[in-house]
C-alpha atoms as one frame of an Amber mdcrd trajectory, in Angstrom:
protein
 -15.349  11.821 -12.882 -14.759  10.899  -9.150 -11.281  10.311  -7.910  -9.658
   8.961  -4.672  -6.511   8.544  -2.827  -4.467   5.522  -2.911  -1.634   4.932
  -0.671   1.448   2.838  -2.662   3.915   1.508  -0.456   5.519  -1.450  -2.177
   5.420  -2.743  -5.689   3.102  -0.249  -6.886   5.487   2.765  -6.038   7.825
   4.156  -8.404  10.539   1.714  -8.803   8.349  -1.275  -8.012   7.675  -4.003
 -10.130   4.244  -3.002 -10.742   4.508   0.619 -11.134   3.293   0.496 -14.601
  -0.174  -0.045 -13.476  -0.637   3.386 -11.746   2.135   5.502 -13.601  -0.570
   7.156 -15.561  -2.271   8.949 -12.561  -0.643  11.811 -10.305   1.553  10.639
  -8.104   2.989  12.558  -5.148   6.670  12.199  -4.001   7.713   9.976  -1.358
   6.191  10.852   2.048   6.785   9.657   5.645   3.353   8.031   6.988   3.149
   7.116  10.467   0.545   4.857  12.156   1.083   1.846   9.587   3.770  -0.910
   9.534   5.236  -2.632   7.035   6.353  -6.138   6.805   8.547  -8.237   4.175
   6.478 -11.299   3.793   7.508 -14.809   2.732   6.833 -14.513  -0.952   9.075
 -11.517  -0.998   6.418  -8.498  -1.544   5.489  -6.232   1.180   2.603  -6.168
   3.536   1.167  -3.326   5.934  -0.821  -3.220   8.719  -2.524   0.049  10.106
  -1.481   0.404  13.845  -2.351   3.791  14.790   1.022   4.030  16.451   2.632
   7.302  15.513   6.227   5.356  16.262   5.651   3.088  13.148   6.550   4.631
   9.830   6.834   3.634   6.460   7.867   5.400   3.087   5.014   5.615   0.491
   3.690   7.679  -2.193  -0.235   8.990  -2.794  -1.838   7.980  -6.160  -5.000
  10.024  -7.094  -7.082   7.577  -9.254 -10.641   7.392 -10.700 -12.893   5.458
  -8.026 -13.790   2.869 -10.596  -9.829   2.384 -10.972  -9.966   0.256  -7.477
 -11.632  -2.525  -8.630  -8.879  -3.127 -11.135  -6.615  -2.440  -7.657  -8.510
  -4.780  -5.575  -8.246  -7.480  -8.424  -4.243  -7.014  -8.274  -3.787  -6.651
  -4.496  -5.968 -10.044  -4.171  -9.202  -8.870  -2.716 -11.114 -11.543  -4.034
  -9.106 -14.351  -3.063 -10.863 -16.523  -0.634  -9.513 -15.476   2.122  -8.519
 -12.100   0.984  -4.929 -11.468   0.651  -5.440  -7.634   1.186  -8.238  -5.661
   2.177  -8.828  -2.210   1.229  -8.973   0.053   4.209  -8.931   3.988   4.761
  -6.674   5.914   7.114  -6.656   9.838   7.333  -2.768  10.742   5.488  -2.289
  14.733   5.899  -5.997  15.170   6.805  -7.029  13.210   4.061  -9.128  10.038
   3.398  -6.621   7.850   1.826  -7.343   3.786   0.788  -4.896   1.673   1.924
  -3.981  -1.890   0.922  -3.477  -3.782   4.281  -2.373  -7.270   4.533  -5.190
  -9.493   5.420  -3.321 -13.016   5.562  -1.036 -12.181   8.557   0.217 -16.100
   8.145   2.395 -14.923   5.484   4.730 -12.134   7.108   8.034 -12.460   8.404
   9.666 -10.860  11.196  11.532  -8.428   8.982  10.259  -4.530   9.173  10.714
  -2.243   6.193  10.240   1.221   6.281  10.913   1.916   2.618  10.434  -0.897
   0.061  12.117   0.437  -2.686  15.559   0.639  -0.951  15.040  -2.145   1.456
  12.691  -4.865   0.085  13.725  -7.355  -2.906
């Protein structure tokens, strides 16, 4: 079975409201990831944007999931909405390609920047 890596930075992280969805899979300890910035949204869930700026950073976890599980994560993350709430992108983290759910609907962002959603988010 083909497996892929997915960045968990908000509600899917340990301690997040939707962590049960990914709990059965291998998940790393929290790590710092640079080149990405996270904001609180008006709906009190996080939205991350890939910036490629090393000054931007968040705390996240890397989950190893079956590739076919991505369709379910796409559904949870609103990738099928019109327009999509999030879009699945790829970024290098520690030399590996990792899928990242980047916020697509930027109109819902607030000005509040968050580094660690579990400690600072709602």
